[in-house]
N, C-alpha and C positions, 0 to 999 in steps of 0.2 A: 505552423510553426512542427519547423526543423528538429530533428535528435539526431545525433548517435550512438544513443543505444539504437542496439538490436531487438530486446523485448521486452517489446511493449503488447504490455496483454488487461483487455477491457472486460471489467467488472461491475460489482453493485460493492455500494457498501454497506456491511448484515450487521455490523458492532463499532460502537469508537467507545472505548476507556479514556475516558475525563485523567490526566496526573495529575499532577503539580504543579509540570514544568511537562510533558509530554500527556501523547494520548497515542494508544494504543490505536488501527483503525486495522479491523478484517475483512478484507478485500473478496465475494466468491466474484472464480470464471465462473467462463456458462456448461465448463462440464463437472461443477458441482466442487473445484479445488480451492484454500480459504486461503490468501494471502495473509498473514497478520505485517504492519509496520508503522514504527513512532515514529513521528510526528508533531511535532510541536503543536502547542497549544492554539501557537498564533496561526500558525500554518492550517492547522482545523478552520478556524472561522473563518478564517478570510479562503479558501477557497469550499465549503461551506459542504465542508462531508458533513454526510448524515445519515445514517442507518434508507437506503432505499435512493441514494443517488448517485447516478450514472458512473465509475472511473478509472481512471487504467493505472495501472503497475505498472513502475519506469522501471526494470535494473539493468542496471550498468558495471559493471561486478569488473576489473582488470586483474582476476584470480578468484577461486574456487575450489576451500580447502575441503580433504575430505579425507573422514579417522576413520579405524578401525582397534577392536580390543580384540 
């Protein structure tokens, strides 16, 4: 598999919180940082996402917005 995304972070699923349509998936990276993603319930099932599963967080964004008060 080849991707155009430059930010590919390997991690492990630590928690899946199912919702009515989407699920919240928490992934822990090697350095202990956690990333949270919202994905469809069908994607959770198709990818076999459950605690302990190895996975990748693939991040592609054309914009990053920062704000301050």
